[in-house]
Biopython code that builds the backbone (N, CA, C, O; Angstrom):
import numpy as np
from Bio.PDB.StructureBuilder import StructureBuilder

atoms = [
    (1, "UNK", "N", (17.899, -12.270, 1.238)),
    (1, "UNK", "CA", (16.614, -12.219, 0.608)),
    (1, "UNK", "C", (15.467, -12.253, 1.621)),
    (1, "UNK", "O", (14.469, -11.550, 1.463)),
    (2, "UNK", "N", (15.625, -13.104, 2.696)),
    (2, "UNK", "CA", (14.400, -13.350, 3.534)),
    (2, "UNK", "C", (14.118, -11.964, 4.405)),
    (2, "UNK", "O", (12.959, -11.613, 4.624)),
    (3, "UNK", "N", (15.172, -11.256, 4.852)),
    (3, "UNK", "CA", (14.625, -9.943, 5.404)),
    (3, "UNK", "C", (14.024, -9.038, 4.787)),
    (3, "UNK", "O", (13.215, -8.295, 5.343)),
    (4, "UNK", "N", (14.373, -8.960, 3.386)),
    (4, "UNK", "CA", (13.627, -8.038, 2.303)),
    (4, "UNK", "C", (12.282, -8.553, 2.231)),
    (4, "UNK", "O", (11.418, -7.677, 2.227)),
    (5, "UNK", "N", (11.881, -9.744, 2.172)),
    (5, "UNK", "CA", (10.626, -10.243, 2.012)),
    (5, "UNK", "C", (9.621, -10.029, 3.306)),
    (5, "UNK", "O", (8.407, -9.827, 3.268)),
    (6, "UNK", "N", (10.389, -10.120, 4.339)),
    (6, "UNK", "CA", (9.726, -9.942, 5.689)),
    (6, "UNK", "C", (9.328, -8.356, 5.694)),
    (6, "UNK", "O", (8.189, -7.949, 5.921)),
    (7, "UNK", "N", (10.382, -7.584, 5.425)),
    (7, "UNK", "CA", (10.135, -6.034, 5.352)),
    (7, "UNK", "C", (9.125, -5.676, 4.304)),
    (7, "UNK", "O", (8.247, -4.862, 4.591)),
    (8, "UNK", "N", (9.177, -6.213, 3.116)),
    (8, "UNK", "CA", (7.958, -5.996, 2.179)),
    (8, "UNK", "C", (6.633, -6.266, 2.751)),
    (8, "UNK", "O", (5.711, -5.452, 2.686)),
    (9, "UNK", "N", (6.538, -7.534, 3.368)),
    (9, "UNK", "CA", (5.391, -7.849, 3.961)),
    (9, "UNK", "C", (4.587, -7.069, 5.036)),
    (9, "UNK", "O", (3.376, -6.892, 5.165)),
    (10, "UNK", "N", (5.674, -6.654, 5.778)),
    (10, "UNK", "CA", (5.298, -5.546, 6.870)),
    (10, "UNK", "C", (4.892, -4.205, 6.166)),
    (10, "UNK", "O", (3.831, -3.661, 6.473)),
    (11, "UNK", "N", (5.615, -3.743, 5.354)),
    (11, "UNK", "CA", (5.234, -2.639, 4.514)),
    (11, "UNK", "C", (3.766, -2.672, 3.886)),
    (11, "UNK", "O", (3.021, -1.692, 3.923)),
    (12, "UNK", "N", (3.465, -3.753, 3.374)),
    (12, "UNK", "CA", (2.387, -4.077, 2.675)),
    (12, "UNK", "C", (1.348, -4.223, 3.628)),
    (12, "UNK", "O", (0.297, -3.670, 3.304)),
    (13, "UNK", "N", (1.355, -4.843, 4.761)),
    (13, "UNK", "CA", (0.510, -4.814, 5.720)),
    (13, "UNK", "C", (0.130, -3.327, 6.374)),
    (13, "UNK", "O", (-1.006, -2.972, 6.686)),
    (14, "UNK", "N", (1.281, -2.588, 6.498)),
    (14, "UNK", "CA", (0.955, -1.106, 6.942)),
    (14, "UNK", "C", (0.112, -0.501, 6.036)),
    (14, "UNK", "O", (-0.994, -0.077, 6.371)),
    (15, "UNK", "N", (0.644, -0.411, 4.662)),
    (15, "UNK", "CA", (-0.036, 0.172, 3.800)),
    (15, "UNK", "C", (-1.638, -0.107, 3.641)),
    (15, "UNK", "O", (-2.490, 0.781, 3.620)),
    (16, "UNK", "N", (-1.865, -1.397, 3.542)),
    (16, "UNK", "CA", (-3.212, -1.988, 3.614)),
    (16, "UNK", "C", (-3.994, -1.395, 4.786)),
    (16, "UNK", "O", (-5.065, -0.828, 4.576)),
    (17, "UNK", "N", (-3.445, -1.523, 6.109)),
    (17, "UNK", "CA", (-4.107, -1.077, 7.295)),
    (17, "UNK", "C", (-4.466, 0.483, 7.080)),
    (17, "UNK", "O", (-5.595, 0.909, 7.324)),
    (18, "UNK", "N", (-3.472, 1.260, 6.628)),
    (18, "UNK", "CA", (-3.553, 2.763, 6.776)),
    (18, "UNK", "C", (-4.649, 2.978, 5.595)),
    (18, "UNK", "O", (-5.572, 3.714, 5.943)),
    (19, "UNK", "N", (-4.714, 2.567, 4.501)),
    (19, "UNK", "CA", (-5.674, 2.818, 3.416)),
    (19, "UNK", "C", (-6.916, 2.464, 3.662)),
    (19, "UNK", "O", (-7.879, 3.165, 3.353)),
    (20, "UNK", "N", (-7.005, 1.256, 4.286)),
    (20, "UNK", "CA", (-8.436, 0.841, 4.637)),
    (20, "UNK", "C", (-9.118, 1.613, 5.670)),
    (20, "UNK", "O", (-10.333, 1.813, 5.664)),
    (21, "UNK", "N", (-8.215, 2.091, 6.661)),
    (21, "UNK", "CA", (-8.834, 3.172, 7.630)),
    (21, "UNK", "C", (-9.306, 4.461, 6.962)),
    (21, "UNK", "O", (-10.316, 5.017, 7.394)),
    (22, "UNK", "N", (-8.566, 5.009, 5.838)),
    (22, "UNK", "CA", (-9.038, 6.028, 5.093)),
    (22, "UNK", "C", (-10.428, 5.795, 4.283)),
    (22, "UNK", "O", (-11.304, 6.655, 4.191)),
    (23, "UNK", "N", (-10.489, 4.590, 3.751)),
    (23, "UNK", "CA", (-11.745, 4.212, 2.800)),
    (23, "UNK", "C", (-12.991, 3.972, 3.650)),
    (23, "UNK", "O", (-14.077, 4.033, 3.073)),
    (24, "UNK", "N", (-12.957, 3.705, 4.964)),
    (24, "UNK", "CA", (-14.132, 3.535, 5.851)),
    (24, "UNK", "C", (-14.616, 4.727, 6.343)),
    (24, "UNK", "O", (-15.818, 4.748, 6.611)),
    (25, "UNK", "N", (-13.893, 5.838, 6.545)),
    (25, "UNK", "CA", (-14.286, 7.143, 6.922)),
    (25, "UNK", "C", (-15.425, 7.846, 6.145)),
    (25, "UNK", "O", (-15.479, 7.886, 4.915)),
    (26, "UNK", "N", (-16.266, 8.358, 6.927)),
    (26, "UNK", "CA", (-17.390, 8.901, 6.156)),
    (26, "UNK", "C", (-17.153, 10.234, 5.847)),
    (26, "UNK", "O", (-17.806, 10.720, 4.923)),
    (27, "UNK", "N", (-16.212, 11.034, 6.537)),
    (27, "UNK", "CA", (-15.990, 12.271, 6.141)),
    (27, "UNK", "C", (-15.161, 12.801, 4.990)),
    (27, "UNK", "O", (-14.977, 13.990, 4.729)),
    (28, "UNK", "N", (-14.646, 11.665, 4.285)),
    (28, "UNK", "CA", (-13.768, 12.045, 3.190)),
    (28, "UNK", "C", (-14.554, 11.672, 1.916)),
    (28, "UNK", "O", (-15.275, 10.677, 1.847)),
    (29, "UNK", "N", (-14.372, 12.472, 1.004)),
    (29, "UNK", "CA", (-15.167, 12.633, -0.202)),
    (29, "UNK", "C", (-14.861, 11.275, -1.206)),
    (29, "UNK", "O", (-13.816, 10.633, -1.096)),
    (30, "UNK", "N", (-15.637, 11.028, -1.927)),
    (30, "UNK", "CA", (-15.420, 9.772, -3.109)),
    (30, "UNK", "C", (-14.192, 10.069, -3.732)),
    (30, "UNK", "O", (-13.300, 9.222, -3.781)),
    (31, "UNK", "N", (-14.053, 11.311, -4.262)),
    (31, "UNK", "CA", (-12.755, 11.811, -5.069)),
    (31, "UNK", "C", (-11.539, 11.450, -4.372)),
    (31, "UNK", "O", (-10.614, 10.862, -4.933)),
    (32, "UNK", "N", (-11.528, 11.817, -3.074)),
    (32, "UNK", "CA", (-10.253, 11.593, -2.233)),
    (32, "UNK", "C", (-10.129, 10.074, -1.941)),
    (32, "UNK", "O", (-9.028, 9.582, -1.695)),
    (33, "UNK", "N", (-11.131, 9.422, -1.966)),
    (33, "UNK", "CA", (-11.037, 7.869, -1.751)),
    (33, "UNK", "C", (-10.440, 7.271, -2.973)),
    (33, "UNK", "O", (-9.548, 6.426, -2.894)),
    (34, "UNK", "N", (-10.920, 7.697, -4.103)),
    (34, "UNK", "CA", (-10.448, 7.107, -5.262)),
    (34, "UNK", "C", (-8.976, 7.478, -5.477)),
    (34, "UNK", "O", (-8.228, 6.623, -5.951)),
    (35, "UNK", "N", (-8.497, 8.724, -5.154)),
    (35, "UNK", "CA", (-6.938, 9.197, -5.107)),
    (35, "UNK", "C", (-6.352, 8.307, -4.175)),
    (35, "UNK", "O", (-5.247, 7.846, -4.459)),
    (36, "UNK", "N", (-6.931, 7.965, -3.047)),
    (36, "UNK", "CA", (-6.125, 7.050, -2.111)),
    (36, "UNK", "C", (-5.882, 5.793, -2.612)),
    (36, "UNK", "O", (-4.824, 5.199, -2.405)),
    (37, "UNK", "N", (-6.936, 5.279, -3.359)),
    (37, "UNK", "CA", (-6.882, 3.878, -3.923)),
    (37, "UNK", "C", (-5.599, 3.916, -5.077)),
    (37, "UNK", "O", (-4.797, 2.997, -5.245)),
    (38, "UNK", "N", (-5.614, 5.061, -5.732)),
    (38, "UNK", "CA", (-4.503, 5.291, -6.826)),
    (38, "UNK", "C", (-3.227, 5.179, -6.194)),
    (38, "UNK", "O", (-2.445, 4.375, -6.701)),
    (39, "UNK", "N", (-2.813, 5.898, -5.070)),
    (39, "UNK", "CA", (-1.686, 6.096, -4.400)),
    (39, "UNK", "C", (-1.372, 4.635, -3.704)),
    (39, "UNK", "O", (-0.233, 4.180, -3.601)),
    (40, "UNK", "N", (-2.469, 4.027, -3.282)),
    (40, "UNK", "CA", (-2.207, 2.590, -2.754)),
    (40, "UNK", "C", (-1.656, 1.624, -3.803)),
    (40, "UNK", "O", (-0.721, 0.846, -3.614)),
    (41, "UNK", "N", (-2.284, 1.756, -4.818)),
    (41, "UNK", "CA", (-1.796, 0.784, -6.058)),
    (41, "UNK", "C", (-0.571, 1.110, -6.549)),
    (41, "UNK", "O", (0.109, 0.173, -6.967)),
    (42, "UNK", "N", (-0.108, 2.248, -6.604)),
    (42, "UNK", "CA", (1.147, 2.843, -6.892)),
    (42, "UNK", "C", (2.271, 2.466, -5.846)),
    (42, "UNK", "O", (3.442, 2.282, -6.179)),
    (43, "UNK", "N", (1.864, 2.382, -4.719)),
    (43, "UNK", "CA", (2.712, 2.056, -3.443)),
    (43, "UNK", "C", (3.037, 0.470, -3.564)),
    (43, "UNK", "O", (4.173, 0.000, -3.507)),
    (44, "UNK", "N", (2.016, -0.163, -3.715)),
    (44, "UNK", "CA", (2.148, -1.551, -3.801)),
    (44, "UNK", "C", (2.839, -2.194, -4.923)),
    (44, "UNK", "O", (3.503, -3.229, -4.871)),
    (45, "UNK", "N", (2.567, -1.340, -6.104)),
    (45, "UNK", "CA", (3.364, -1.907, -7.277)),
    (45, "UNK", "C", (4.825, -1.575, -7.190)),
    (45, "UNK", "O", (5.696, -2.313, -7.651)),
    (46, "UNK", "N", (5.060, -0.441, -6.585)),
    (46, "UNK", "CA", (6.540, 0.001, -6.385)),
    (46, "UNK", "C", (7.205, -0.936, -5.396)),
    (46, "UNK", "O", (8.391, -1.254, -5.490)),
    (47, "UNK", "N", (6.415, -1.349, -4.474)),
    (47, "UNK", "CA", (7.014, -2.325, -3.368)),
    (47, "UNK", "C", (7.293, -3.816, -4.181)),
    (47, "UNK", "O", (8.291, -4.520, -4.025)),
    (48, "UNK", "N", (6.283, -4.064, -4.973)),
    (48, "UNK", "CA", (6.561, -5.313, -5.612)),
    (48, "UNK", "C", (7.458, -5.273, -6.609)),
    (48, "UNK", "O", (7.853, -6.389, -6.946)),
    (49, "UNK", "N", (7.939, -4.310, -7.230)),
    (49, "UNK", "CA", (8.951, -4.052, -8.219)),
    (49, "UNK", "C", (10.352, -4.173, -7.431)),
    (49, "UNK", "O", (11.291, -4.856, -7.840)),
    (50, "UNK", "N", (10.362, -3.483, -6.347)),
    (50, "UNK", "CA", (11.590, -3.388, -5.514)),
    (50, "UNK", "C", (11.896, -5.022, -5.114)),
    (50, "UNK", "O", (13.016, -5.519, -5.225)),
    (51, "UNK", "N", (10.834, -5.679, -4.684)),
    (51, "UNK", "CA", (11.199, -7.115, -4.189)),
    (51, "UNK", "C", (11.525, -7.869, -5.701)),
    (51, "UNK", "O", (12.503, -8.606, -5.825)),
    (52, "UNK", "N", (10.824, -7.661, -6.539)),
    (52, "UNK", "CA", (10.965, -8.607, -7.867)),
    (52, "UNK", "C", (12.492, -8.427, -8.217)),
    (52, "UNK", "O", (13.202, -9.422, -8.362)),
    (53, "UNK", "N", (12.996, -7.133, -8.354)),
    (53, "UNK", "CA", (14.351, -6.660, -8.946)),
    (53, "UNK", "C", (15.605, -7.149, -7.795)),
    (53, "UNK", "O", (16.758, -7.315, -8.194)),
    (54, "UNK", "N", (15.275, -7.325, -6.525)),
    (54, "UNK", "CA", (16.131, -7.455, -5.512)),
    (54, "UNK", "C", (16.174, -9.051, -5.169)),
    (54, "UNK", "O", (17.116, -9.442, -4.480)),
    (55, "UNK", "N", (15.321, -9.875, -5.561)),
    (55, "UNK", "CA", (15.257, -11.239, -5.255)),
    (55, "UNK", "C", (15.899, -12.099, -6.240)),
    (55, "UNK", "O", (15.908, -13.320, -6.081)),
]
sb = StructureBuilder()
sb.init_structure("model")
sb.init_model(0)
sb.init_chain("A")
sb.init_seg("    ")
for serial, (resi, resn, name, xyz) in enumerate(atoms, 1):
    if name == "N":
        sb.init_residue(resn, " ", resi, " ")
    sb.init_atom(name, np.array(xyz, "f"), 0.0, 1.0, " ", f" {name:<3s}", serial, name[0])
structure = sb.get_structure()
């Protein structure tokens, strides 16, 4: 259980770091930023579901 939670936190931190870099860039349009937010929420929800059903 503990390795899964540690791995989930690392993946969450990586996703947050990656998508925050996308959102602060000026050369990406607002529509693409909204799409990035949607994909981020889907990824975090999937990660949460994996942790929830495996713990």
